[in-house]
Structure formats: C-alpha cells, structure tokens
C-alpha positions as CSV (number, residue, x, y, z in Angstrom):
1,M,-0.2,0.0,-0.4
2,P,1.2,3.7,-1.1
3,N,2.1,6.3,1.9
4,R,0.6,9.3,2.0
5,E,3.9,11.1,0.6
6,Q,3.5,9.1,-2.5
7,I,-0.3,9.4,-3.3
8,L,0.6,13.5,-2.4
9,K,3.1,13.3,-5.2
10,L,1.1,11.7,-7.7
11,L,-1.7,14.0,-6.9
12,Q,0.3,17.6,-7.2
13,P,0.6,17.1,-11.4
14,L,-3.0,16.9,-11.0
15,L,-3.3,20.3,-9.1
16,E,-1.3,22.0,-11.1
17,P,-3.7,22.6,-14.1
18,I,-7.0,23.7,-11.9
19,Q,-7.5,27.3,-11.9
20,E,-9.0,27.7,-8.5
21,G,-6.5,27.3,-5.4
22,V,-6.1,24.0,-4.0
23,M,-4.4,23.6,-0.5
24,I,-3.9,19.7,1.5
25,T,-3.2,20.0,5.0
26,D,-2.9,17.1,7.3
27,H,-5.4,17.2,10.2
28,G,-3.5,19.0,12.3
29,G,-3.0,21.8,9.5
30,A,0.0,21.5,8.6
31,M,1.0,22.1,5.1
32,L,1.4,18.9,2.6
33,C,0.9,20.5,-0.8
34,H,-0.5,23.1,-2.5
35,N,-0.8,24.4,-6.3
36,Q,0.7,27.5,-8.0
37,S,-2.8,29.1,-8.1
38,V,-3.0,29.5,-4.6
39,G,0.1,31.9,-4.7
40,D,-1.6,33.8,-8.0
41,L,-4.7,34.3,-5.8
42,F,-2.3,35.8,-3.0
43,G,-0.2,37.7,-4.7
44,L,3.0,35.8,-3.4
45,D,6.1,35.0,-4.9
46,A,7.8,31.5,-5.5
47,K,9.7,32.2,-2.4
48,D,6.6,32.5,-0.5
49,C,4.9,29.8,-1.5
50,D,7.4,27.7,-0.4
51,S,6.8,28.6,3.4
52,L,3.2,28.6,3.0
53,S,1.9,27.3,6.6
54,L,-2.1,27.4,7.3
55,S,-1.5,30.2,9.8
56,D,0.1,32.1,7.3
57,V,-0.5,32.8,3.7
58,G,0.4,35.9,2.7
59,G,0.3,37.3,6.2
60,H,-3.3,35.9,6.4
61,N,-4.0,33.2,9.4
62,L,-6.5,30.9,7.5
63,R,-6.6,28.7,10.8
64,A,-8.4,31.6,12.3
65,I,-10.4,32.2,9.3
66,L,-11.5,28.4,9.3
67,I,-12.2,28.5,12.8
68,N,-14.5,31.8,12.8
69,A,-16.4,30.4,9.5
70,G,-17.4,27.6,11.6
71,L,-14.8,24.7,11.4
72,D,-14.2,24.0,15.0
73,Q,-11.5,22.0,16.5
74,E,-13.1,18.8,16.8
75,A,-14.1,18.8,13.0
76,K,-10.0,19.4,12.2
77,T,-9.5,16.6,14.3
78,G,-12.3,14.0,13.1
79,G,-15.7,15.2,14.4
80,H,-19.1,14.5,13.2
81,H,-19.7,13.9,9.4
82,C,-21.6,17.1,9.2
83,E,-18.8,19.2,10.4
84,M,-16.2,18.0,8.1
85,S,-17.0,20.3,5.2
86,L,-17.9,24.2,5.0
87,E,-18.0,26.8,2.3
88,F,-17.9,30.2,2.9
89,D,-17.0,33.8,1.1
90,H,-14.3,35.7,2.7
91,N,-13.1,39.3,1.8
92,F,-9.0,39.3,1.7
93,Q,-7.0,42.9,1.1
94,I,-4.2,41.3,-1.2
95,N,-1.5,43.8,-2.4
96,G,-3.7,46.8,-1.3
97,D,-6.8,45.3,-3.4
98,S,-9.9,43.7,-2.2
99,R,-10.6,40.8,-3.1
100,W,-13.5,38.3,-2.4
101,L,-12.7,34.3,-2.6
102,R,-15.3,31.7,-2.0
103,I,-13.6,29.1,0.8
104,N,-14.5,25.2,0.3
105,T,-13.2,22.5,2.6
106,K,-13.4,19.2,3.2
107,L,-12.0,16.2,5.0
108,L,-10.8,13.4,2.7
109,D,-9.3,10.0,3.5
110,L,-6.9,8.9,1.4
111,P,-6.1,4.9,1.0
112,C,-3.1,5.0,3.1
113,D,-2.4,4.9,6.9
114,D,-2.9,8.2,8.4
115,G,-4.7,9.0,5.1
116,R,-7.3,11.6,6.8
117,V,-6.5,15.4,5.2
118,R,-8.2,18.5,4.4
119,M,-8.6,19.8,1.2
120,I,-9.4,23.6,0.8
121,V,-10.5,25.2,-2.5
122,F,-9.8,29.0,-3.1
123,R,-12.2,30.3,-5.9
124,D,-11.8,34.1,-6.9
125,I,-15.6,35.2,-6.8
126,T,-14.4,39.4,-6.8
127,A,-16.2,39.8,-10.5
128,E,-19.5,38.3,-9.2
129,K,-19.4,40.0,-6.0
130,R,-19.5,43.5,-7.9
131,L,-21.8,42.1,-10.7
132,F,-24.1,40.9,-7.7
133,A,-23.7,45.1,-6.3
134,A,-24.2,46.2,-9.5
135,M,-27.7,44.8,-10.0
136,S,-28.6,45.2,-6.5
137,S,-28.1,48.9,-7.5
138,K,-30.2,49.0,-10.8
139,D,-32.6,46.9,-9.5
140,A,-33.3,49.7,-6.6
141,C,-33.6,52.3,-8.9
142,G,-35.3,50.5,-11.5
143,I,-32.7,50.3,-14.3
144,A,-33.8,47.0,-15.8
145,T,-30.3,45.6,-17.7
146,E,-28.4,42.6,-17.7
147,D,-26.1,44.3,-20.4
148,P,-21.8,43.9,-19.3
149,D,-21.3,47.5,-20.6
150,M,-24.1,48.9,-18.6
151,V,-23.4,46.5,-15.1
152,R,-20.2,48.0,-15.4
153,L,-21.5,51.8,-16.0
154,I,-23.5,51.0,-12.7
155,D,-20.7,49.2,-10.6
156,R,-18.1,52.2,-11.7
157,L,-21.3,54.7,-10.4
158,N,-21.5,52.8,-7.0
159,V,-17.5,54.2,-6.8
160,V,-18.0,57.6,-7.8
161,A,-21.8,58.0,-5.6
162,G,-19.5,58.7,-2.4
163,S,-17.8,61.4,-3.5
164,D,-19.1,65.1,-4.7
165,A,-17.4,64.6,-8.2
166,S,-19.5,66.8,-11.4
167,V,-20.7,63.4,-13.1
168,L,-21.6,63.4,-17.1
169,F,-24.0,61.3,-19.1
170,Q,-23.3,61.6,-22.6
171,G,-26.0,59.4,-25.0
172,E,-28.9,59.2,-27.5
173,S,-32.1,60.6,-25.7
174,G,-34.2,57.7,-24.5
175,T,-31.3,55.7,-23.0
176,G,-31.7,56.3,-19.2
177,K,-29.3,58.7,-18.4
178,T,-32.1,60.7,-15.9
179,E,-32.9,57.2,-14.2
180,L,-28.9,56.8,-13.5
181,A,-28.6,60.4,-12.4
182,R,-31.2,59.2,-9.5
183,L,-28.9,56.4,-8.8
184,V,-26.1,58.7,-8.2
185,H,-28.2,60.5,-5.8
186,Q,-29.5,57.7,-4.5
187,R,-26.2,56.4,-3.7
188,S,-24.4,59.3,-2.7
189,R,-24.7,61.1,1.0
190,R,-26.7,63.7,-0.3
191,A,-29.7,60.9,-0.7
192,N,-32.0,62.1,2.2
193,R,-31.4,65.9,0.7
194,A,-33.1,66.9,-2.8
195,F,-32.8,66.2,-5.9
196,V,-33.6,68.8,-8.7
197,E,-33.8,68.2,-12.3
198,V,-33.7,71.1,-15.1
199,N,-34.0,70.2,-18.7
200,C,-32.0,73.1,-20.3
201,G,-33.6,72.2,-23.3
202,A,-37.1,72.9,-22.4
203,I,-36.6,76.3,-20.9
204,P,-36.5,79.6,-23.1
205,A,-33.0,81.1,-23.2
206,S,-34.3,84.3,-21.7
207,L,-35.8,82.5,-18.6
208,I,-33.2,80.0,-18.0
209,E,-30.5,82.3,-16.0
210,S,-33.7,82.7,-13.7
211,E,-34.5,79.5,-13.4
212,L,-31.2,78.2,-12.2
213,F,-29.9,80.8,-10.3
214,G,-33.4,83.0,-9.6
215,H,-34.2,86.6,-9.2
216,V,-35.4,89.6,-7.1
217,K,-38.6,91.5,-7.6
218,G,-38.5,93.7,-10.0
219,A,-35.5,92.4,-11.6
220,F,-37.3,92.4,-15.6
221,T,-41.1,92.9,-16.5
222,G,-43.1,89.6,-14.8
223,A,-40.3,89.6,-11.9
224,V,-43.3,90.4,-9.4
225,R,-41.7,88.6,-6.6
226,D,-38.5,87.2,-5.4
227,R,-37.4,83.9,-6.7
228,A,-35.2,81.3,-5.2
229,G,-34.2,79.5,-8.1
230,R,-32.9,75.3,-8.5
231,F,-29.2,76.1,-6.9
232,K,-31.1,77.2,-4.2
233,A,-33.6,74.3,-3.8
234,A,-31.0,71.5,-4.2
235,H,-28.6,73.1,-1.6
236,G,-27.3,70.2,0.1
237,G,-28.6,67.8,-2.9
238,T,-28.0,67.2,-6.1
239,L,-29.0,69.3,-9.0
240,F,-29.7,67.0,-12.2
241,L,-28.6,69.7,-15.7
242,D,-30.2,67.6,-18.5
243,E,-29.6,68.5,-22.1
244,I,-26.7,70.9,-20.6
245,S,-25.6,71.3,-24.6
246,E,-28.8,73.7,-24.7
247,L,-27.3,76.1,-22.0
248,P,-26.6,79.4,-23.6
249,R,-22.9,80.0,-24.0
250,E,-23.4,83.7,-22.5
251,L,-24.8,82.0,-19.2
252,Q,-22.1,79.5,-19.1
253,P,-19.2,81.3,-17.1
254,K,-21.7,81.7,-14.2
255,L,-22.6,78.1,-14.1
256,L,-18.9,77.2,-13.9
257,R,-18.5,79.9,-11.3
258,V,-20.8,78.2,-9.0
259,L,-19.2,74.9,-9.5
260,Q,-15.9,76.2,-8.8
261,D,-17.0,78.3,-5.9
262,G,-20.4,77.6,-4.6
263,E,-21.5,81.1,-5.0
264,Y,-23.8,83.3,-7.4
265,E,-25.7,86.1,-7.5
266,P,-29.6,86.1,-8.4
267,V,-30.9,87.9,-11.5
268,G,-30.9,91.6,-10.7
269,S,-29.0,91.2,-7.1
270,D,-25.5,91.9,-5.8
271,K,-26.4,89.9,-2.8
272,T,-24.1,87.1,-3.1
273,V,-25.8,83.3,-2.0
274,K,-23.8,80.6,-1.1
275,V,-24.8,77.2,-1.9
276,D,-23.4,73.6,-1.8
277,V,-24.8,71.6,-4.9
278,R,-23.6,68.3,-6.2
279,V,-24.3,68.9,-10.3
280,V,-25.4,65.8,-12.5
281,A,-25.6,66.7,-16.0
282,A,-26.5,65.0,-19.0
283,S,-26.1,65.6,-22.9
284,N,-27.7,63.7,-26.2
285,Q,-24.7,65.5,-28.5
286,D,-21.1,65.0,-27.8
287,L,-19.4,68.0,-25.7
288,R,-15.6,67.2,-27.0
289,E,-16.9,68.1,-30.3
290,M,-19.1,71.2,-29.3
291,V,-16.1,72.3,-27.6
292,D,-13.8,71.8,-30.3
293,D,-16.8,74.0,-32.2
294,G,-16.4,77.1,-29.6
295,T,-20.0,76.4,-28.5
296,F,-19.1,74.8,-25.3
297,R,-16.6,76.2,-23.0
298,P,-13.8,73.6,-22.4
299,D,-13.2,74.9,-18.6
300,L,-16.9,74.2,-18.2
301,Y,-16.4,70.9,-19.9
302,Y,-13.9,69.6,-17.8
303,R,-15.6,71.1,-14.4
304,I,-18.8,68.9,-15.5
305,A,-16.9,66.3,-16.8
306,V,-14.9,64.9,-14.0
307,V,-16.6,61.5,-14.0
308,A,-17.4,61.2,-18.1
309,L,-19.5,58.2,-19.2
310,Q,-20.7,57.2,-22.3
311,V,-24.3,55.4,-22.0
312,P,-25.0,52.7,-25.2
313,A,-27.9,52.9,-26.8
314,L,-30.7,50.0,-26.4
315,R,-29.4,48.4,-30.3
316,D,-25.9,48.1,-28.8
317,R,-27.5,46.2,-25.5
318,P,-30.3,44.1,-27.8
319,G,-30.0,41.3,-24.5
320,D,-31.7,43.9,-22.5
321,I,-35.1,44.3,-24.8
322,R,-35.9,40.9,-23.6
323,V,-36.0,42.1,-19.6
324,L,-37.3,45.4,-20.4
325,L,-40.6,43.8,-22.2
326,E,-41.3,42.0,-18.9
327,V,-40.3,45.2,-16.6
328,L,-42.2,47.6,-18.8
329,H,-45.6,45.0,-19.1
330,K,-45.3,45.1,-14.9
331,R,-45.2,48.8,-15.1
332,L,-48.4,48.6,-17.2
333,V,-49.9,45.9,-14.9
334,V,-49.4,48.7,-11.9
335,R,-51.0,51.1,-13.7
336,G,-54.5,48.8,-14.6
337,Y,-53.4,47.2,-17.7
338,P,-54.5,43.4,-18.1
339,A,-52.0,41.1,-15.8
340,D,-52.3,37.9,-18.6
341,I,-50.6,39.2,-21.6
342,R,-48.3,37.3,-23.6
343,F,-45.9,38.6,-26.5
344,A,-45.9,35.7,-29.4
345,P,-42.0,35.0,-31.1
346,D,-42.9,36.4,-34.2
347,A,-43.7,39.8,-32.2
348,I,-40.5,39.8,-29.9
349,R,-38.4,38.7,-33.2
350,T,-39.9,41.9,-34.6
351,I,-39.0,43.9,-31.5
352,M,-35.2,42.8,-31.4
353,N,-34.6,43.5,-34.7
354,Y,-36.0,46.9,-34.7
355,P,-33.3,49.5,-34.4
356,W,-34.7,51.6,-31.8
357,P,-33.7,55.0,-32.6
358,G,-36.0,56.3,-29.4
359,N,-34.0,53.7,-27.4
360,V,-35.8,52.5,-24.2
361,R,-38.4,55.6,-24.7
362,E,-39.4,54.4,-27.9
363,L,-39.9,50.7,-26.3
364,A,-42.4,51.6,-23.4
365,N,-44.2,53.5,-25.9
366,A,-44.5,50.2,-28.1
367,V,-45.3,47.8,-25.4
368,E,-47.9,50.1,-24.6
369,H,-49.3,50.1,-27.5
370,A,-48.9,46.3,-28.5
371,V,-50.5,45.1,-25.0
372,I,-53.7,47.6,-25.7
373,C,-53.7,45.6,-29.0
374,A,-52.9,42.4,-27.9
375,Q,-55.6,40.1,-29.8
376,N,-57.1,37.1,-27.1
377,G,-54.1,38.3,-24.7
378,V,-51.6,37.4,-27.1
379,V,-49.2,40.3,-29.1
380,G,-48.2,39.4,-32.3
381,N,-46.5,41.4,-35.3
382,E,-50.2,43.3,-35.9
383,S,-50.4,44.4,-32.7
384,L,-47.4,46.5,-33.1
385,P,-46.7,49.8,-33.7
386,D,-46.4,50.9,-37.7
387,S,-43.3,51.8,-37.5
388,L,-41.9,48.4,-36.7
389,Q,-44.0,46.4,-38.7
390,A,-43.1,49.2,-41.8
391,Y,-39.3,48.6,-41.0
392,C,-39.3,44.5,-40.5
393,H,-41.1,44.2,-43.8
394,A,-38.7,46.9,-45.9
395,R,-36.0,44.7,-44.3
396,R,-37.6,41.3,-45.7
397,A,-37.9,42.9,-49.1
398,Q,-34.4,44.6,-48.9
399,P,-31.7,42.3,-47.6
400,E,-29.2,44.4,-45.6
401,Q,-25.9,44.2,-48.4
402,D,-23.1,44.0,-46.1
403,V,-20.4,44.3,-49.2
404,G,-16.9,45.8,-47.3
405,K,-15.1,48.3,-49.5
406,P,-11.3,48.1,-50.4
407,D,-10.3,50.3,-47.8
408,E,-12.7,48.9,-45.2
409,H,-10.0,46.9,-43.2
410,A,-8.5,50.4,-42.6
411,E,-11.6,52.4,-42.2
412,I,-12.5,49.9,-39.1
413,E,-8.9,50.2,-37.7
414,V,-9.5,53.8,-37.2
415,A,-12.4,54.0,-35.4
416,L,-11.5,51.9,-33.4
417,R,-8.2,53.7,-32.7
418,K,-10.1,56.7,-32.0
419,A,-12.5,54.8,-29.7
420,N,-9.4,53.4,-28.0
421,G,-10.6,50.1,-28.9
422,N,-14.0,50.4,-27.6
423,K,-16.3,49.0,-30.7
424,T,-19.7,50.3,-29.2
425,L,-17.8,53.7,-29.9
426,A,-16.2,52.6,-32.9
427,A,-19.6,51.7,-34.7
428,Q,-20.5,55.3,-33.8
429,I,-18.2,56.4,-35.5
430,L,-18.5,54.6,-38.5
431,G,-22.4,54.9,-38.4
432,V,-23.1,51.4,-38.0
433,D,-24.5,49.6,-35.2
434,R,-22.5,47.5,-33.1
435,S,-23.9,44.4,-34.6
436,T,-22.8,45.0,-37.9
437,L,-19.3,46.1,-36.8
438,W,-19.3,42.9,-35.7
439,R,-19.6,40.7,-38.5
440,R,-17.7,43.1,-40.8
441,M,-14.5,42.3,-38.5
442,Q,-15.8,38.8,-38.1
443,R,-15.7,38.7,-42.2
444,L,-12.4,40.8,-42.1
445,G,-10.5,38.6,-39.8
446,M,-10.4,41.1,-37.3
447,R,-9.9,40.7,-33.6
C-alpha cells in the first residue's frame, strides 16, 4: 500500500492545471501540498509559496479564518461528518486590493495509513460580488439591464457616488440618463436631501438664468416677487442638468463659477448666495465636439466631466430588450393594464430586429401600444406599432447588403483607434450598429 507522501506526489501534477487554488493539509493543519494558483490568488512569489503554512498565507491566518467561519477543533481532528465540510466567502486585502474568495474545505480519507487530510479550495469571486452589487443597485433604482457594458457603468457609479465629483452622462435621448442620475443621488451622502431636475432644452434662453439662479422682485418685466431658483432648491442635495448642451454660451461662465466656488448672484441682485450642490449633467450631443466647435466652453466641460460616462444605446445592448419587455409590462399592470398578456415569438423577433432610434423611451411606448392592441391576450406582429412593422417589411424586402469596401479594414482600424478599442463607440463613429461592425470584423478576420 502506498504511503501518504507517495499519493500526494501523484496528486501534485493533477492539481497544477486547476485554476482554483488548492491546499492539502494534515488533520493538524500542517501544509502537505498546494498548487501554483494559491500563490497567484494571494499575490505570492515563489519563495513565499515554498514556506506556506495554514497560519500564514501572505500574512493571512487561514486557521483562524476557518475556525471563525464555523470549522471547530473537533471537526479538524475528525468530528461528526456534518462538521467535516464548509463553504463560505471571505474578503482579503491582497497587495492593497480587496479580493473576495470563496473557500470550500472538506476532510478526505486517502487509501493509506494516517490518510486523513483536509482539502481547501479557493475561488476568486470578486467579479461576481461586484456584479451582484451593481445588479442590486440597478434593481433599487428601477434600471433593468443585464448588458455587461451597462452593469460595468452602474458598478462605476457605485464607486463615484460617494464623492462630490461632477458626473456627465452622454448618450442618445431615451437611454436612461435621468435614471442613472437618480442612482448617483441615491447612492450618495446627499440621498436624504433634494434631487432637483432641470431640462435646459425645455426652458427659453431668456428665462434659463432666472430658472437656475433665481431673481429678485423687479429684476425684469414680470418679476413680481423674489424667486430662489433651482440651485437654491437643491442646496445640500443634487442638481441634475439635463441637455446641458442647450445652455446658452453667455450663461456658461456663471455656471462655471458656482461649480468652482459654490456662489452666485440672483438676477437683479448684488447679494452673493452660497450653496452646496452636487451637479450631475447629461447631454445627447458630444460635448467634446462642441468644445472643438467653440459652442461649449472647455473650462466648463472639464468642470462638469470629472467623471464622464457614455450610456450605450438600446440597439447596442439587444440582450436587454427581453428584460425590458417584462419590466415595462409589469409597470403597465400596476397602472391597470391586463396581467395575462404574452408576446408571441414573431412579435419578439420583430422587436429584437428593430433598431430603436428612440431607445428605451420608444420601447416603452411600443409595449403599451402592443398591450392595448393584443388579441386574445397575445401580442403578435399585428399588435405592434406601424413603424416596427414597416421597418421589418422593408428589411425583408431589401436584405442588408454588407459588402466591404476596398479600404474597409483600414477604416475600421481608424475608428477603433479613435474609440480606444471600444467597439460600441467605433460603431457610432462609422455610423453602423455594433452587430454590423462585429460581422464586418469577423468577415475581415479582425479581432
């Protein structure tokens, strides 16, 4: 019969290809063997890996962690079978980074004398934890998404929300920028204070200054009383400036001043007002291009774009459409629409193939239209808005021609360089959707 050392020597080459970190100790906790992944997970060099012990793995006392998690001394020395295995998650600080590891441990009996050993397996679940946190956040604020780009964006917001940095969302109309702005507020220390929204494109240029900064009685014709303005209303909280690209250029220096110094004068007053406001802005136009064109001040742009985020269009995250269908229908049910409506496969295909120029806002209208026009509780193609049906009829009549131009390879490479490798932005630069860009890159052998 082979002894324990011989069995472990046979096991060692089998452990090395495993991505999870694996340790094997004796019943007293002495290290018998481990694979290289243990060193990788804990950020250890070869010298540190040679001297591992259960009490010191990169400065972490795993023996104490296991006991605190519920693995008592009796189990370690051969207690009841229910105490022989354990699974739990633990947060480690490794080389200055926070890393979540899922730990599984179990007693094993090797076919030899003194063959009782403990196997401990470590799996890095840091990405899963962050994804779960991001998904929880978007659920809390009503944002329905399973798209990796959107989840990463929400994850980033969770990080920046705790600061007072200005945030700028850029993306097409109807992509959910307002909901994301609310998320920033809800996750900030200002969550129990006011969240004030201003659509700069919906207010006449002659009134926007008074709307933002207020005015005193008699400042202009019609100013029959003092007005505090939106900045004052948002004191201590968050001011959301939607469509900030519509802000008149002559008013931009005044906005810059309040962002820099937290002070301004109401229209018609020489009294300085001080406020503490966090500004979140949004635009459906590219503000960098407006800076280059001279229609938007560069100093104001850099002040509002401390954290600048691009919100993807719905056509670039088609996987979200089915999620949104369910969520939007549930919201309609709350409003009194029938709950027993289902979407037929042909209707779902039509909805998935449509490019959604109006994004989520257009999808919401289409779902309401479809639910109203459902026949016998089923949404078919005939229940959908005419615009969707017409698009799909035209697409079937004239299939997409995806013939490459001689310089197409170079054109795509230029777009990818401009977008720093981001295929969504590169597709926008080329004026196509992301799926079309992907197909062209596949045909050209590009990665």
